[in-house]
C-alpha positions as CSV (number, residue, x, y, z in Angstrom):
1,X,91.3,69.7,72.4
2,X,94.4,71.7,73.3
3,X,97.3,71.9,70.8
4,X,100.2,74.0,70.2
5,X,103.9,74.6,70.0
6,X,105.9,75.6,73.1
7,X,109.5,76.7,73.1
8,X,111.3,76.3,76.4
9,X,115.0,77.1,76.3
10,X,116.6,75.1,73.6
11,X,113.6,72.7,73.2
12,X,110.4,72.8,71.2
13,X,107.4,70.7,72.1
14,X,104.6,70.0,69.6
15,X,101.6,68.7,71.4
16,X,97.9,67.8,71.2
17,X,95.8,66.7,74.2
18,X,92.3,66.1,75.5
19,X,90.8,67.8,78.4
20,X,90.4,64.6,80.5
21,X,94.2,63.8,80.7
22,X,93.4,60.3,79.3
23,X,94.8,61.2,75.9
24,X,97.4,63.3,74.4
25,X,100.4,63.1,72.1
26,X,103.5,65.1,71.7
27,X,107.0,65.2,70.3
28,X,110.0,67.1,71.7
29,X,112.8,68.5,69.6
30,X,116.1,69.9,70.6
31,X,117.2,73.2,69.0
32,X,119.2,71.5,66.3
33,X,116.3,69.3,65.1
34,X,113.9,72.2,65.5
35,X,115.8,74.2,62.9
36,X,114.7,71.5,60.4
37,X,111.0,71.6,61.4
38,X,109.1,72.2,58.2
39,X,105.5,71.8,59.2
40,X,103.2,69.8,61.6
41,X,99.7,68.7,61.4
42,X,97.4,67.7,64.3
43,X,95.4,64.7,63.3
44,X,93.8,63.9,66.7
45,X,94.6,63.8,70.4
46,X,96.2,60.4,69.6
47,X,98.2,61.2,66.3
48,X,100.3,64.1,65.2
49,X,102.5,64.3,62.1
50,X,105.7,66.4,61.8
51,X,107.8,67.0,58.7
52,X,111.5,67.7,59.0
53,X,113.3,69.3,56.0
54,X,116.3,67.1,55.2
55,X,118.5,66.0,52.3
56,X,118.3,63.8,50.3
57,X,114.8,63.2,51.6
58,X,112.5,64.9,54.0
59,X,111.7,63.0,57.2
60,X,108.1,62.5,58.3
61,X,107.4,61.5,61.9
62,X,104.0,60.2,62.9
63,X,103.9,60.3,66.7
64,X,101.1,58.2,68.3
65,X,99.4,57.3,71.6
66,X,97.3,54.2,70.9
67,X,94.1,53.3,72.8
68,X,94.5,50.3,75.1
69,X,93.4,46.8,74.0
70,X,90.4,47.3,76.5
71,X,89.1,50.1,74.2
72,X,86.1,49.6,71.9
73,X,86.8,48.2,68.5
74,X,85.5,51.4,66.9
75,X,88.0,53.5,68.8
76,X,90.9,51.2,67.8
77,X,89.8,51.2,64.1
78,X,89.6,55.0,64.2
79,X,93.1,55.2,65.6
80,X,94.5,53.2,62.7
81,X,92.5,55.3,60.2
82,X,94.1,58.4,61.8
83,X,97.6,56.9,61.2
84,X,96.7,56.4,57.5
85,X,95.4,60.0,57.3
86,X,98.7,61.2,58.8
87,X,100.7,59.3,56.2
88,X,98.6,61.1,53.6
89,X,100.2,64.4,54.6
90,X,103.6,63.1,53.6
91,X,105.1,62.4,50.2
92,X,106.0,59.0,48.9
93,X,109.6,60.0,48.7
94,X,109.7,61.1,52.3
95,X,111.3,58.8,54.9
96,X,108.5,58.0,57.3
97,X,108.9,57.0,60.9
98,X,105.8,55.9,62.9
99,X,106.6,55.9,66.6
100,X,105.1,56.3,70.0
101,X,103.2,54.4,72.7
102,X,101.3,51.5,71.1
103,X,100.1,50.3,74.5
104,X,101.4,46.8,74.0
105,X,101.0,44.4,76.9
106,X,103.9,42.1,77.8
107,X,103.7,39.0,79.9
108,X,101.4,36.0,80.5
109,X,97.7,36.4,79.9
110,X,95.7,35.6,83.0
């Protein structure tokens, strides 16, 4: 799994990805937000948690890329377990935002 932190101009990208280009998650910060970057923790190629130092509370961002509904139940359950693991890296007094691509499907079922 590839992972890292890339600075390009005034932007910083935190990323994790698989080698098959079917998975991967990342979060992009501008230079102002990047100054508040406290720490980050790679959970998997579907979940990353980033902590921003702020007042009065720190901000925890859990960025996700969910498996599709066509995925095996085991993979979907593992994904939700990884979100819980990510939340475990944050403190109860932190503001927590869970965001990303949850692969929802919109429209009529055929």
